[in-house]
N, C-alpha and C positions, 0 to 999 in steps of 0.2 A: 034470635040471634046467637044467644049464649049456648043453646043446644048444639048448633052448627059448630061452634068453636070447640066445644068439648069433643064432638065426634072427630073433628080434624086433629085435635091433640092426641086422642087415643089411636087414631090411624097412623100418625107420625110415629108414635112410640112403637106401635106393631111393627111398622115397616123397618124402624131402625133396629129392632130386635132381630128380625129375620136377616137383615143385611150382615149383622154381627155374627149371628150364628152360621151363615153360609161361609164366612171368611175365617171361622175358627181353625179348621184344619191347615190351611195355609199359614196362619200365624204360629201354629204349633210347630210346623216344620221349620219356619224361619228361627224360632227360638231354639230348637234343637241344634240347627246348624250353628247358631251364635254360641251355644253352650260348648259345643265341640271346638270352635275356634278359640274360645277363651280358655281351653285348657281344663274343663271340668270333666266329671265322670262321663263315660260313654253311655248311651242310651241301651236298654235291653236289645240283645242280639247283635250288638256292635262291640268288637273286641279289639283292644289295643295291641299292636304289633310293634315290638322294640324292647328296650330303648336304643336309640342310635345316638352316639356322641355329636354327630354333625348332621346338618341337614342334607349334604350331599350323600352321606351314607343311607340316610332314610329314603331319599329319592331313588337310589339304585334299587333298594329292597322294594319299594313301592312299585317301580317300574317292572321288576321281576314278577311280583305278584299279579300285576295287571296283564302281562303277558301269558301267564300260566293259564289264567281265566277259571280258576278254581273257586272264586268267591263271587257272590251275587252282587255285592257292592263294595266299594272302597271309598275311603275318605283320604285326601291328600295328606302329607306330612305336616304336623304341627307340633309346637312345643307343649309338653305336658309337665306340670310343676311337681308332679309326684304325689304319692299318697297311697295308703293301703299297701298293697303288695308291689306297686308300681314305683319305680325309681324315677327321678327327674330325667327328661330327655326328649329326643324327637320320636314320635310315634306316627304310624299310619293306622287307620282302623279298617277292619274287615266286617262284613255282614255275613253272618252265619245263622239262618232261620232255624 
């Protein structure tokens, strides 16, 4: 009886590890999105465009960039607290591979 319980426990741990491994990319994408929303540094290949003093000005520039179609990806306007070479203000992000 003890041997069967041990095998069941080992199987449960192995299945749990495989489930966690399969969800890791999705969790990483969610964490990246959350970091962008929190106003932290952009991830590699994503570049801040701005700063804009108002959200309306950022929205206008974002819409212009979306209509031009020159970027592979865009992240909507958000507040960036500033740091490094970037001033505080509203920015949108563009993806340039």
